[in-house]
N, C-alpha and C positions, 0 to 999 in steps of 0.2 A: 581578492576573492569575493564573490557575491555573498551576501548575507542570506543564506538558505537555512530555513527551519523545516524540519520534517514532522508532520502529523502522522502518527502510527496507530490506526484503528486496530484494537485487539480486544474488543468487548463482546465478540460473538460467542455463542454457546458451544459451537463445534459439534452439533448433533450428528452430522453426517460422518464424523470420525468415529463415533460410537464408543468413546472412552469415558463418558460421563463427566468430563471436565472441559474447561475452556482450552481449546487446542493450543492457545498461546503458551500454556504451561506444560504441554507435553514435552518430555525430555528426549533430546536427540544427542547421543554421544556425551552425556553427562550434564547437559544444560538445557533449559527450556527453549522451545522454538523461538519465542519472543527475544530471548537473550541473544541467540544467533543472529536474529534480524538486526538488533541494535549494534551488534559487533560489526556486521556488514556495513551499516550506515557509517560507523566510525572509520572503517577502512576506505570508504570512498574519499575521505579527506575533504569533503565538500559540505557536510552538514554541521551547522553550528550548534544546534540543539534539537532534541526530540521531544515532542509532546505525545505521550503514550496514552491512549484512550482505553480505559478498563471499565467493566461493568461496575455499577454502584456498590455491589457487595464484595468486590474484589480490589477496590481502590487501595485500602489500607494494607492488606496483606501482599497485594501485587507490588506495591511500591517498595515494601520491605524486601521482597524477593529480588527485585531488580537491583536494589541497592547492594544486596549481598553478593551479586554476581558482577557488579560494575567494575570493581578493581581489576579483576582478571580477564574480563571480556571486552569492556568498552570504557576504559578509564578516562578517556579524553572527550567523552560525549556526555554533556550535561543533559538531564531529562527532567520533565515534569509529568505528573499524572493528571489527566482530565477524566471526568466522569462521563461514561457513555450514556446515550439517550435511547429512545425507543427504536429508532431506525438508524442506519449508518449515517444518513445525512444529519440527524440530530447529534450524533456523536462528533462528527467533524465540526459542526457548528459550535459545540461546546469547546472543542480543542482550539478553534480559531480565537476564542476569547482569551486563551492563555498564550497565544503567539505574541512575542514582543512587537511593539509598535514599529520598531525600526527594521523589521524583517523586510527584505526586498523580494524574496521569492519563497513560496511555500510548496513543499513536496508532500503529497499524500501518498503514503506507502503502506500496504497491508502488512500487519504484524506477522502474518503467516507466509510471507515471501522473503526468505532469508538469502536468496541467491541472485538478486538483481545485479549487484556488483557495480564497481566504479565506472566502467565503460558505458553501461546503460544509463546511469545517472548523468554522466557527462554529456551524452548525446541528447538526453531529454532536456537537460537544463539549457543546452545550446539552442534547441528549438524554442524553448520557452522564452529565452532572451530575445529571440527574433520575432516571435509571434504573440507572446504574452501568455500562451497556454499550450502545453504539449503533453502527450501521453506516450508511454512505451507500448509497443504492440509488435506482434509477429504475424507473418502470413498464415492464413488458415490452411491446414494440410488436407483436410477432408472436404468432400463435396457437402454443401449445406442445403437442406430442403426446408421450405416453409410449409408447415402442415396445419390443416384446419382442425376444428373441434371434433370432426369425425375420423381423424387420422388419415386424411387424404392429402396428397401433395398438391399444393396450389402454386408453388413457384420454386425455381432453382436459381438462386442468385449467381452471378458470375464470380467464380472463386477468386480470380485475380484481384477483385475489388474488395475482398473481405479481409479483415484483420482481427486477430484475437487480442483483446485489450488486456494489458497488464498494469501494474504500477511499478515505478513511480509515475504519478501524474503531477506535473510541476506547473505552477502558475505564478504570474506576477502577483504579489501579495494584495495589492489594492484591488486587482481584478477578482480574485477569489472572494475577498470580503464583500465586494459589491454584488457578486453572484449569489452569495448566501443571504445577503440582505433582501435581494429580489425574491429568492425562494421563500423566505419567511413571509413576505408580503403576498406572494402568489404561489401557494402550496402546490406541489406536483410530486409525482412518484418518480424518483431517479435511482439509477443503479450504480452510478459512479460520479465522481466529482466533475469530470469533463462535461457530463450531461447538465450539471448546474450552470456551468459557464456557457454552454450552448443555449440555455434558456434566454441569455442576454443577447443572443444573436452573434456572439463572438466565435470566430473560427478557432478550431483546435488543431494543432499540428501533430503529426505522428512521427515518433523517433523509433529507431530499430531497437526492439527488445532482444530477449534471448529465450530460447525454448527451455533452458534450465531454470528460468525464473518462474518456477511453479508456485501456485498457491496451495498449501497443504490443506486438503479438505477431506479426503477419504483415507482409509487405511493403506490403500495402494500408494497414495502420495507419500506417506510416512516412509515406506520402504525406499522409494526413489529419493526422498530427501536425505535419508541416511547415507545413501550411495554418493550423492552429490557432496554432502558434507565431508565425507572421508576423502573424496578427491581434492576438495579445496584445502583441507587441513594438511594433506600430504604436499600440496603445492606451495601454500603460503604459511603453514603453521597455524596454531589456534588463533 
């Protein structure tokens, strides 16, 4: 089995959720969202270790909280806590420093996506083994419009060519480290880790994600997440 380590960014404030706390700690069916995410990572039977990224003022208490849930939810998944940075890319860079040197592949997976599942991880890792870098994504369902500053449509991209990007995003470990070293030397605004690799000119492959692999961001997402969680626990157990 490949030596796969997962970086789990969970340092966001969760302002759009409107609950006044980090969304990673919002409870669903008795456990925090982040705990369900780590439980999912263990169930893939592919992840050797998780590096969880928390905001600086949540590192100590967050670590204790996860340790308290570990025995019942992810007993076979060791984890470390890394301190978050100003931007997501800073947080991932901090987590990279905590990844064991012998890791072959690194998955970056949002702490607010507890429903990726084993099949998505397997497909994404297979593509990463072939191409060095791969992301999970699903076809866009809606027509997309490019709009200018005046609110006028300037372009309508061909929908068949568009993908909604998810995580996991899985990379050969040396490639991701090289990409972040390049980003540090050549600062740029990026919105995901694949974009960092793309700065090197490296191609990124796309693996089939799943529409259930939502990122919990809004109150509506919480309702949907509770539904998915009940479905999965009925099928597989806690």
